[in-house]
C-alpha positions as CSV (number, residue, x, y, z in Angstrom):
1,M,5.7,22.8,-17.6
2,A,9.0,21.0,-17.2
3,L,10.1,19.5,-13.8
4,Q,13.2,21.0,-12.5
5,S,15.3,18.6,-10.0
6,V,18.6,18.3,-8.5
7,D,19.9,15.0,-7.5
8,L,20.9,14.7,-3.8
9,A,23.0,11.4,-4.0
10,P,24.4,9.5,-6.9
11,L,21.9,6.5,-6.9
12,I,19.1,7.9,-4.6
13,G,17.4,11.0,-3.9
14,S,16.3,14.1,-6.1
15,E,15.0,17.7,-4.9
16,L,12.2,19.2,-7.0
17,K,12.7,22.9,-7.8
18,V,9.0,23.6,-7.5
19,T,6.5,25.8,-5.5
20,K,3.1,24.7,-3.8
21,A,1.1,26.0,-6.6
22,D,3.1,23.9,-9.0
23,L,2.4,20.8,-6.8
24,L,-0.9,21.5,-6.7
25,S,-1.8,22.2,-10.3
26,G,-1.5,18.6,-11.2
27,A,0.7,19.7,-14.4
28,L,3.8,17.9,-12.9
29,T,2.0,14.6,-11.6
30,G,3.4,12.4,-14.4
31,A,7.0,13.9,-14.2
32,I,7.1,13.5,-10.5
33,R,5.9,9.8,-10.6
34,D,8.5,9.0,-13.2
35,L,11.2,10.5,-11.2
36,L,10.2,8.8,-7.9
37,V,10.4,5.5,-9.5
38,R,13.8,6.3,-11.0
39,R,15.4,8.0,-8.0
40,G,13.4,6.3,-4.9
41,V,12.9,9.6,-3.0
42,V,11.8,12.9,-4.1
43,I,11.8,16.0,-1.8
44,A,10.7,19.6,-1.9
45,R,11.5,22.5,0.4
46,D,9.4,25.4,1.8
47,V,6.1,23.8,0.7
48,H,4.1,24.1,4.0
49,F,1.3,21.7,2.9
50,T,-1.8,21.7,5.2
51,D,-3.6,18.2,5.5
52,E,-6.0,19.0,3.2
53,E,-3.3,20.3,0.5
54,Q,-1.0,17.2,1.3
55,R,-4.0,14.9,0.8
56,A,-5.1,16.5,-2.4
57,F,-1.5,16.0,-3.8
58,A,-1.3,12.6,-2.8
59,R,-4.5,11.7,-4.5
60,S,-3.0,13.3,-7.6
61,L,-0.2,10.7,-7.6
62,G,-2.3,7.5,-7.1
63,D,-5.0,5.6,-4.9
64,L,-5.1,7.1,-1.4
65,R,-5.0,4.4,1.3
66,L,-7.8,5.4,3.7
67,G,-6.8,3.4,6.6
68,T,-8.8,3.2,9.8
69,V,-9.1,7.0,10.6
70,K,-12.7,7.9,11.2
71,Q,-12.4,11.4,12.3
72,E,-13.9,14.1,10.1
73,G,-11.1,16.1,8.0
74,E,-8.4,13.2,8.6
75,E,-9.3,10.7,5.9
76,G,-6.4,8.8,4.9
77,L,-4.2,10.7,7.5
78,M,-1.7,8.7,9.8
79,K,0.1,10.9,12.6
80,V,3.6,9.3,12.9
81,T,4.5,9.8,16.7
82,F,5.3,8.1,19.9
83,D,2.4,9.8,21.4
84,E,-0.2,7.3,22.1
85,K,-2.7,9.9,22.8
86,V,-2.4,11.4,19.2
87,N,-2.0,7.7,17.6
88,P,-3.5,5.3,20.1
89,E,-3.6,2.4,17.4
90,Y,-0.3,2.5,16.1
91,A,2.1,4.5,18.1
92,K,3.1,1.5,20.1
93,F,4.6,0.0,17.0
94,F,6.8,3.1,15.7
95,F,9.9,2.1,17.7
96,G,10.4,-0.5,14.9
97,S,10.9,2.1,12.3
98,Q,14.3,2.8,13.8
99,L,15.4,-0.2,11.9
100,W,15.7,-0.5,8.1
101,H,12.4,-1.8,6.7
102,M,9.8,-1.7,3.9
103,D,6.3,-0.7,4.7
104,G,3.4,-3.6,4.2
105,T,5.9,-6.4,3.9
106,Y,2.7,-8.4,5.2
107,E,0.4,-7.7,2.3
108,E,0.3,-9.5,-1.0
109,V,0.4,-5.9,-2.5
110,P,2.7,-3.4,-0.7
111,P,2.0,0.2,-0.6
112,F,3.3,2.2,-3.8
113,A,4.6,5.4,-2.3
114,T,4.2,7.5,1.2
115,I,4.0,11.4,1.1
116,L,5.3,12.8,4.5
117,T,5.4,16.2,5.8
118,P,6.7,17.3,9.5
119,R,4.5,19.0,12.1
120,V,6.9,18.8,15.2
121,L,10.5,18.1,14.9
122,S,12.9,16.9,17.7
123,Q,16.1,19.0,18.6
124,T,18.2,16.2,18.3
125,G,17.8,12.9,16.1
126,G,15.1,12.0,14.0
127,E,16.8,11.9,10.5
128,T,15.3,9.6,8.1
129,H,17.4,7.4,5.8
130,F,16.5,5.9,2.6
131,A,18.3,3.0,0.8
132,N,17.7,1.9,-3.0
133,N,16.7,-1.7,-3.4
134,Y,16.8,-1.5,-7.1
135,A,20.4,-0.2,-7.0
136,A,21.5,-2.8,-4.4
137,Y,20.3,-5.5,-6.7
138,E,21.7,-4.1,-10.0
139,A,25.1,-3.9,-7.8
140,L,25.3,-7.5,-7.2
141,P,27.7,-10.0,-9.3
142,D,25.5,-11.8,-12.1
143,E,26.1,-15.1,-10.0
144,E,24.8,-13.7,-7.0
145,K,21.7,-12.6,-9.1
146,A,21.2,-15.7,-10.2
147,R,21.5,-17.5,-6.9
148,L,19.1,-15.2,-5.3
149,D,16.2,-15.4,-8.1
150,G,13.8,-17.9,-7.0
151,L,14.3,-17.8,-3.2
152,K,11.4,-17.0,-0.9
153,V,11.4,-15.2,2.3
154,V,9.0,-15.2,5.2
155,H,8.2,-11.8,6.7
156,T,6.9,-11.5,10.4
157,M,5.9,-9.0,12.9
158,Q,8.0,-10.3,15.7
159,A,11.1,-10.3,13.3
160,A,10.6,-6.5,12.6
161,L,10.1,-5.5,16.1
162,F,12.1,-7.8,18.7
163,P,15.5,-6.4,17.5
164,A,14.3,-2.9,18.3
165,K,12.9,-4.1,21.8
166,R,14.9,-7.1,23.1
167,D,13.3,-6.4,26.6
168,C,9.7,-6.7,25.3
169,T,7.3,-8.4,27.6
170,V,5.8,-11.8,27.0
171,E,2.6,-10.0,26.2
172,E,4.0,-7.7,23.8
173,F,5.7,-10.8,22.0
174,A,2.6,-12.4,21.8
175,L,0.8,-9.5,20.2
176,W,3.5,-9.3,17.6
177,A,3.2,-13.1,16.9
178,S,-0.5,-12.9,16.4
179,Y,-0.1,-10.8,13.2
180,P,-0.2,-12.9,10.0
181,N,3.1,-14.0,8.2
182,R,3.5,-13.3,4.7
183,E,5.9,-14.9,2.2
184,H,7.5,-12.9,-0.7
185,P,10.3,-13.6,-3.4
186,L,13.6,-12.3,-2.3
187,V,13.7,-10.5,-5.9
188,W,10.8,-8.5,-7.0
189,H,10.2,-8.7,-11.0
190,H,8.4,-5.5,-11.3
191,K,6.0,-4.9,-14.4
192,S,8.4,-2.4,-15.5
193,G,11.0,-5.0,-16.2
194,R,13.1,-3.7,-13.5
195,K,14.2,-5.9,-10.4
196,S,14.7,-5.0,-6.6
197,L,15.6,-6.8,-3.6
198,V,12.5,-7.3,-1.0
199,L,14.7,-6.6,2.0
200,S,13.2,-5.4,5.5
201,T,14.0,-6.2,9.2
202,S,10.6,-8.0,8.9
203,A,12.5,-10.6,6.8
204,S,12.4,-13.8,9.2
205,H,14.0,-16.4,7.4
206,V,14.6,-17.9,3.8
207,V,12.0,-20.6,3.0
208,G,13.7,-24.1,2.8
209,M,17.1,-22.8,3.8
210,H,19.1,-23.8,7.1
211,P,18.4,-21.2,9.8
212,A,22.2,-20.3,10.1
213,D,22.7,-20.1,6.3
214,S,19.4,-18.1,6.0
215,A,20.6,-15.5,8.7
216,Y,24.0,-15.0,7.1
217,L,22.4,-14.4,3.8
218,L,19.9,-12.0,4.9
219,Q,22.3,-10.1,7.2
220,G,24.9,-9.9,4.5
221,L,22.3,-8.6,1.8
222,M,21.2,-5.9,4.5
223,A,24.8,-4.8,5.0
224,H,25.1,-4.7,1.2
225,A,21.9,-2.7,0.5
226,T,22.6,0.1,3.1
227,Q,26.2,1.0,2.2
228,D,26.6,4.7,1.8
229,R,26.5,4.6,-1.8
230,F,23.0,3.3,-1.9
231,V,21.6,5.7,0.9
232,Y,19.9,9.2,1.1
233,R,20.0,11.0,4.5
234,H,17.3,13.6,4.9
235,Q,17.8,16.1,7.6
236,W,14.3,17.6,8.2
237,R,13.1,21.1,7.8
238,M,9.5,22.6,8.7
239,G,7.7,23.0,5.3
240,D,9.5,19.9,3.9
241,L,7.6,17.6,1.5
242,L,9.3,14.0,1.0
243,I,7.9,11.1,-0.9
244,W,9.4,7.7,-1.3
245,D,8.8,4.7,-3.4
246,N,8.1,2.1,-0.9
247,T,8.2,-0.7,-3.6
248,G,11.9,-0.1,-4.4
249,T,13.4,1.3,-1.0
250,M,14.0,0.7,2.6
251,H,13.8,3.5,5.3
252,R,14.6,4.1,8.9
253,V,14.6,7.0,11.3
254,L,17.5,7.7,13.6
255,P,16.6,7.5,17.4
256,F,15.3,10.8,19.0
257,P,13.9,11.6,22.5
258,P,10.3,10.1,22.7
259,E,9.4,13.1,24.9
260,S,10.3,15.8,22.0
261,G,6.9,15.4,20.4
262,R,8.2,14.8,17.0
263,Q,5.3,14.4,14.8
264,L,4.9,14.0,11.0
265,H,1.7,13.6,9.0
266,R,1.8,10.9,6.2
267,F,-0.4,9.8,3.4
268,T,0.0,6.4,1.8
269,L,-0.7,5.4,-1.6
270,N,-2.4,2.0,-2.3
271,G,0.1,-0.6,-4.1
272,E,-0.3,-1.2,-7.9
273,E,1.2,-4.8,-8.2
274,P,2.0,-7.6,-6.2
275,V,5.4,-8.9,-5.3
276,R,6.1,-11.1,-8.0
277,G,9.2,-13.5,-8.4
278,L,10.9,-15.3,-11.2
279,A,8.3,-17.8,-11.8
280,A,5.3,-15.6,-11.5
């Protein structure tokens, strides 16, 4: 079975022309993975997966992250919502998703990919944007690539969340600061031979660089990487299936009314390689 797809933007995003049965058959798994890594984001419309079907499909693509969910039937499931009654453990952090970020920058091996479907959508807002960090790196001048190679960046929870909640309490900031920091190369040398920028709002500072120079560099790279030419903007419809390659993209959600009840169901695939730099 040949995989049929249509590109959604020049440098990122493809729509699969498939049925639910095609996806669950496993016959397209290799082709979907290849397309995902090449295009950063792939979607399918009108799939209407149940949680069980979404989980099975996720497992066909890679190693399912089981997380901390213990309820029967919810293995590996993350309910993405602002409602703390639905997700008491993580809902209080999701406001940070409105800023550009990669998932798992606090881990040595960030997650490979995420599989997302909507369950409740907001009447306004809630569009999800994706930026291609492979393409952003490749578009840099050679001298800039050489300058960035070998630099290391510290990622922190407070760097990720404080810009989205400047009026936080002392207790909230202390909670964010209690999470471990992680140092990553600014340029990821993937085992495939390709390179991408390791950019995220969680990027606090460049190791060994003056804070002013560090802020100027990271802000400039973020502005570069989120230009229209590197971005795909997804307008959600019920029945959508969306997969993104977390190792080569950033994402953000546009603000929406918290009382809308917006909820997406998410399964995540464990990472398959650590972030390695020039000398690794």
